N, C-alpha and C positions, 0 to 999 in steps of 0.2 A: 228616603223619608222613613223613619223608624217610629212605629207607634208607641214602642216601649219609652220614648222621650216624652210622651204627653202623659201627664199625671192627672188621674180623676180622684177629687177629694170625696165624692159621694159614694159611700160603700155600695149602694144599690146600682149606681151607674157602672162601678168597677165590675159588679157581679154580671150585669148585662153585657158589658164589653167582653168578658172572657167566655161567656155563654155563646155569643155570636161569633167571636174570633175563632172558638173551636170548630164551629160549623163552616166557617169560611175555609179554615185550613183542610177541610174534607173535600172542598170543591176541587174537581180535576179538569173540568172544562175552563179553558182560558177565556172564552167569550163571556161565560157567566161571571168571571171575575172583573173582566173590563166592564161590563154592564153595571155590576154592583158599584165599581169605582166610579163610574161616570154619574150614576144615580145619586150617590152620596155627595159628590161634588156639587152636583146641580141643586140638591136639597140645601146645601151649605150656602150657595148663592142665593137661593129663594129666600132663606132664613134672613140674609143681609137685606135683601129688598123689603121684607117685612118689617125689620127692625128699623130700618130707615124711614119707612112710611109711618111707622108708629111715633117715631120721634118727631116727624114733620107735623103729623096731626096733633100731637101734644103742644108743639110750639104754636100751631094755628089756634088752637083752643085757648091756650094761655094768653096769647096777644088779643084774643077777642074779648077776653074778661077785663082787660084794662081800659 
């Protein structure tokens, strides 16, 4: 997986990415890197749960209006 293949369109998000990627590059402890990767993946999965829940809630609200 190459992060350079992912394009960020928002300039401020791009800046944030480069700021944190340089901090990550300084990490020498492999366990810290593993924990960061696991945390970000788990946050991604949580985001999917929340988005799914919001979509379901929106469908429920819309169906109750009819």
